[in-house]
C-alpha positions in Angstrom: -62.1 54.6 56.0 -59.8 57.5 54.9 -60.3 60.5 52.7 -59.0 64.0 52.3 -60.1 67.3 50.8 -58.4 70.6 49.9 -59.8 74.0 49.3 -58.5 77.5 48.5 -57.3 79.7 45.7 -53.7 80.6 44.8 -54.1 84.3 46.0 -57.1 83.8 48.3 -56.9 84.3 52.1 -55.8 80.7 52.8 -55.5 77.1 51.8 -57.6 74.6 53.8 -57.4 70.8 54.2 -59.3 68.0 55.9 -58.0 64.5 56.7 -60.6 62.1 57.9 -59.8 58.5 59.1 -56.4 58.6 60.8 -56.3 56.7 64.0 -56.2 58.3 67.4 -53.2 58.7 69.6 -50.7 59.3 66.7 -48.1 61.8 67.8 -47.6 64.6 65.3 -44.5 66.7 65.0 -45.7 70.0 63.7 -42.2 71.3 63.1 -41.6 68.4 60.6 -44.7 69.5 58.6 -43.4 73.0 58.4 -40.0 71.7 57.3 -41.6 69.7 54.5 -43.5 72.7 53.4 -40.2 74.6 53.2 -38.8 71.8 51.0 -41.6 72.3 48.6 -40.8 76.0 48.3 -37.1 75.4 47.5 -35.4 74.3 44.3 -33.5 76.2 41.6 -35.8 77.8 39.1 -38.6 78.8 41.5 -40.2 82.2 41.1 -40.5 85.3 43.3 -43.8 84.0 45.0 -41.6 81.7 47.1 -39.9 84.8 48.6 -43.3 86.1 49.8 -44.9 83.0 51.2 -43.5 81.4 54.4 -45.8 78.4 54.7 -46.8 77.3 58.2 -49.5 74.9 59.2 -52.2 75.8 61.6 -54.2 73.0 63.2 -57.9 73.9 63.6 -59.3 70.5 64.7 -58.4 66.9 65.3 -55.2 67.4 67.3 -54.8 68.0 71.1 -51.6 67.9 73.0 -49.7 67.0 69.9 -51.6 63.8 69.2 -54.5 62.9 66.9 -58.0 62.5 68.5 -59.4 60.1 65.9 -61.7 62.9 64.7 -61.3 64.7 61.4 -58.2 66.8 61.2 -58.6 70.3 59.8 -55.6 72.5 58.9 -55.0 75.8 57.1 -52.0 77.6 55.5 -52.3 81.4 55.2 -51.5 83.0 51.9 -49.4 86.0 52.7 -49.7 87.3 49.1 -53.4 87.8 49.7 -52.7 91.1 51.4 -51.1 92.3 48.2 -54.2 91.5 46.1 -57.0 91.8 48.7 -59.0 94.1 46.5 -58.8 91.6 43.6 -59.3 88.4 45.6 -61.5 89.2 48.6 -64.1 86.4 48.7 -67.0 88.9 49.0 -66.0 92.1 47.3 -63.2 91.0 45.0 -63.3 92.3 41.4 -60.9 93.6 38.8 -60.1 93.6 35.1 -60.8 90.1 33.7 -58.1 87.9 32.3 -59.0 86.9 28.7 -56.1 85.2 27.0 -55.8 81.5 27.9 -52.3 79.9 28.2 -51.6 76.9 26.0 -51.1 73.9 28.3 -53.0 75.4 31.2 -56.5 74.8 32.6 -57.6 78.4 31.5 -59.5 77.6 28.3 -61.1 74.3 29.2 -62.1 75.5 32.6 -63.7 78.7 31.3 -65.8 76.8 28.9 -66.7 74.1 31.5 -67.8 76.5 34.2 -69.0 79.4 32.1 -66.5 81.9 33.4 -65.7 85.1 31.5 -62.7 85.8 33.7 -59.9 83.2 33.4 -58.8 84.2 36.9 -61.8 82.2 38.2 -60.1 79.1 36.7 -56.4 79.7 37.1 -56.6 80.6 40.8 -57.7 77.1 41.8 -55.8 75.3 39.0 -52.5 76.9 40.2 -49.9 74.6 41.8 -50.1 76.8 44.9 -52.8 74.4 46.0 -50.2 71.7 46.3 -48.9 73.3 49.4 -51.9 71.9 51.2 -51.4 68.5 49.6 -47.8 68.5 50.9 -49.1 69.5 54.3 -51.6 66.6 54.5 -49.0 64.2 53.0 -46.6 65.2 55.8 -49.2 64.3 58.4 -49.7 60.9 56.6 -45.9 60.4 56.5 -45.8 60.3 60.3 -48.6 57.7 60.3 -46.7 55.6 57.7 -43.4 55.9 59.5 -45.0 54.6 62.7 -45.6 51.4 60.6 -42.0 51.4 59.3 -42.8 52.9 55.9 -40.6 55.7 54.6 -41.0 57.8 51.4 -38.3 59.8 49.6 -38.0 61.5 46.2 -35.2 62.8 43.9 -34.9 64.4 40.5 -33.8 62.1 37.7 -33.8 64.7 34.8 -34.5 68.3 33.9 -34.9 69.0 30.2 -32.5 66.8 28.3 -30.0 66.6 31.3 -30.4 63.2 32.9 -28.6 61.6 35.9 -27.5 58.0 35.9 -29.8 55.4 37.5 -29.4 54.8 41.3 -29.9 51.7 43.3 -28.6 52.9 46.7 -29.2 56.5 47.7 -27.3 58.7 50.1 -30.1 61.0 51.4 -27.7 63.8 52.2 -26.5 63.9 48.6 -29.7 65.3 47.3 -31.5 67.0 50.2 -28.8 69.7 49.9 -28.8 69.8 46.1 -30.5 72.9 44.6 -32.3 70.6 42.2 -32.7 67.5 44.5 -30.4 65.4 42.2 -28.1 62.8 43.9 -25.4 63.1 41.2 -23.5 66.4 41.8 -22.0 66.7 38.2 -25.5 66.3 36.7 -27.0 68.7 39.2 -24.6 71.4 38.1 -25.6 70.8 34.5 -29.3 71.0 35.5 -28.8 74.3 37.2 -27.1 75.6 34.0 -30.0 74.4 31.9 -32.5 76.2 34.1 -30.5 79.4 33.9 -30.3 79.2 30.1 -34.1 78.6 29.9 -34.7 81.7 32.2 -32.5 83.8 30.0 -34.5 82.6 26.9 -37.8 83.4 28.6 -38.7 79.7 28.5 -39.5 76.9 31.0 -38.3 73.3 31.5 -39.9 70.0 32.7 -38.2 66.8 33.7 -38.6 63.6 35.7 -38.5 62.7 39.4 -38.6 59.4 41.2 -40.5 58.5 44.4 -39.3 55.6 46.4 -41.1 53.9 49.2 -39.2 51.6 51.6 -40.5 49.3 54.3 -43.7 48.3 52.5 -45.3 45.2 53.8 -46.5 42.5 51.4 -50.1 42.5 50.2 -51.1 46.2 50.2 -53.6 46.6 47.4 -55.6 43.9 45.7 -56.1 42.0 42.4 -59.8 41.5 43.3 -61.1 44.5 41.4 -59.3 47.0 39.0 -59.8 50.0 41.2 -58.1 48.2 44.1 -54.8 47.6 42.3 -52.0 49.5 44.1 -50.2 50.5 40.9 -53.4 52.1 39.6 -54.1 53.9 42.9 -50.6 55.3 43.0 -50.5 56.2 39.3 -53.9 57.9 39.6 -52.7 60.0 42.6 -49.6 61.1 40.8 -51.4 61.9 37.6 -53.7 64.1 39.7 -50.7 66.5 40.1 -50.5 69.7 38.0 -48.1 69.2 35.1 -47.7 65.4 35.5 -48.0 63.7 32.1 -46.8 60.2 32.7 -46.2 57.7 35.6 -44.0 54.6 35.4 -43.7 51.8 37.9 -40.4 50.0 38.1 -39.0 49.6 34.6 -42.0 51.4 33.3 -42.1 51.9 29.5 -38.7 50.2 29.1 -40.3 46.8 30.0 -41.9 46.8 26.6 -38.5 46.5 24.9 -37.3 43.5 27.0 -38.0 39.8 26.7 -39.7 38.1 29.6 -36.4 36.6 30.8 -35.1 40.2 31.5 -38.4 41.8 32.6 -39.3 40.0 35.8 -37.7 39.6 39.3 -36.6 36.1 40.1 -37.2 34.3 43.5 -34.1 33.1 45.4 -33.8 31.4 48.7 -31.1 32.9 50.9 -30.6 31.9 54.6 -34.1 30.5 54.7 -35.7 33.6 53.3 -37.3 34.5 49.9 -35.3 37.3 48.3 -35.4 39.1 45.0 -32.1 40.0 43.3 -33.7 42.7 41.2 -36.7 45.1 41.4 -37.8 45.5 37.9 -41.5 45.4 39.0 -41.0 48.4 41.2 -42.3 46.7 44.3 -45.8 45.9 42.8 -46.9 42.6 41.3 -50.5 41.8 40.4 -51.7 45.1 41.8 -50.2 44.3 45.3 -47.1 45.3 47.1 -44.5 42.5 47.1 -42.2 43.7 49.9 -39.7 45.3 47.6 -39.2 49.1 47.5 -41.9 50.8 45.5 -40.3 52.9 42.7 -42.3 55.4 40.7 -41.0 57.7 37.9 -43.1 60.8 37.0 -42.7 62.9 33.9 -43.5 66.6 34.4 -44.2 69.0 31.5 -42.7 72.5 31.4 -45.1 74.9 33.1 -47.2 76.8 30.6 -46.6 80.4 31.9 -43.7 81.7 29.8 -42.1 85.1 30.2 -41.8 85.1 26.4 -45.6 84.4 26.0 -46.9 81.8 23.7 -49.4 82.7 20.9 -53.0 82.6 22.1 -56.4 84.4 21.6 -58.5 87.0 23.3 -61.7 85.2 24.1 -63.6 88.5 24.7 -62.6 90.1 21.4 -62.3 86.9 19.3 -58.8 88.0 18.1 -55.3 86.7 18.0 -53.3 87.6 21.1 -50.5 86.5 23.3 -51.1 84.3 26.4 -51.6 85.8 29.8 -48.4 86.3 31.8 -48.6 85.9 35.5 -45.7 85.6 38.0 -44.3 82.1 37.6 -41.4 79.7 37.8 -38.9 78.5 35.2 -38.6 74.9 36.5 -40.8 73.2 39.1 -39.4 69.7 38.9 -37.6 69.8 42.3 -40.7 71.1 44.0 -42.9 68.6 42.1 -40.8 65.8 43.6 -41.9 66.9 47.1 -45.5 67.1 45.9 -45.1 63.6 44.5 -44.0 62.3 47.9 -47.1 63.8 49.4 -49.4 62.2 46.7 -47.9 58.8 47.3 -48.2 59.1 51.1 -51.9 60.1 50.8 -52.6 57.3 48.3 -50.9 54.7 50.5 -52.7 55.6 53.7 -56.2 54.4 52.5 -55.2 50.8 51.5 -52.9 50.4 54.5 -55.8 51.4 56.8 -58.1 49.1 54.9 -55.7 46.2 55.7 -54.7 47.0 59.2 -57.4 49.4 60.5 -57.6 50.3 64.1 -59.3 53.2 66.0 -56.0 54.1 67.7 -52.4 53.8 66.4 -51.7 51.2 69.1 -54.5 49.0 67.6 -53.2 49.6 64.1 -49.7 48.5 65.1 -51.1 45.4 66.8 -53.0 44.5 63.7 -49.8 44.9 61.6 -47.8 42.7 63.9 -50.5 40.0 63.9 -50.6 40.1 60.1 -46.8 39.7 59.8 -46.9 36.8 62.3 -49.6 35.1 60.3 -47.6 35.5 57.1 -44.5 34.0 58.8 -46.6 31.1 60.2 -48.1 30.4 56.8 -44.7 30.2 55.1 -43.6 27.8 57.8 -46.7 25.7 57.4 -46.2 25.5 53.6 -42.6 24.3 54.0 -43.6 21.7 56.6 -46.5 20.4 54.5 -44.1 19.8 51.6 -41.6 18.0 53.8 
């Protein structure tokens, strides 16, 4: 019912995206999409490319008068840096000296062997995280669909390098949207900035962890029916599809392996006639389905593999020892990766939500949601009455 595609190279003319399956009559605020793209370009530790690009979305199809038509949505983001490298990256005439020295930790080497390329640029241009600008764009469209259903997604940075913030239960959104590293804890944020500056001076890079939180999730999104329908697997797979992501944790994540069962699960408590959970160790997902609690996902991001102080490598053309290719790059992408993580979660949630509630128009989708919630409330009342 829902799918998306992206296309484009890092220094090509443009990035292109298609969303297919969103219902008609959904109002789209284009300014909010551009603002989200700007958030991805921010963050302490970003490179000079961000000073060149000023990402703006252009709608090519699927939108009229600010509302979706129900047909496929096509969008593009122009790469301003293309004009600086047109002779190199023109889709028809582009040519230039080949890149031959793969970067450890990047797609260069495996991609060259897989596709038979003798110029590593043919791999790294698509593998570059520049492509995530389009994912963020498409995710920002999905965010407006999800918000129409009362579902809101946020992200924040938990750690950079070995500098980690304390755990948070309640978040003040303003406390990290203005932070240069998207960290809600100001003293930790200052130490993160210092760690990034030290890595830059050393010609090195830093990774870290960010958290994505989803509030307003209805119960029962996802399924235990088949493995590929489990919501935790769907979300983890989407986040692992990000460049540089190396691990995804749901709720307690890896820490649950060190706890006894009495401290690993979320109890059920009746409060004013409602079922409530005093904790959220499961991260909002049980048995592959959303349980009504906030979904919490922690993603570990490796340091990016392009270092100013280049790592040892080889020259594939000469068969000799060499240093890795150096291209313009960042020192730390964790704050920006958090924005990409939001997008991946939004894109991943849209399909199972549409599977459950469907609808050719947003009005029909909302009606289906309300009926589903009413049925769930009626079922709970019926269960209680049958016991009495």
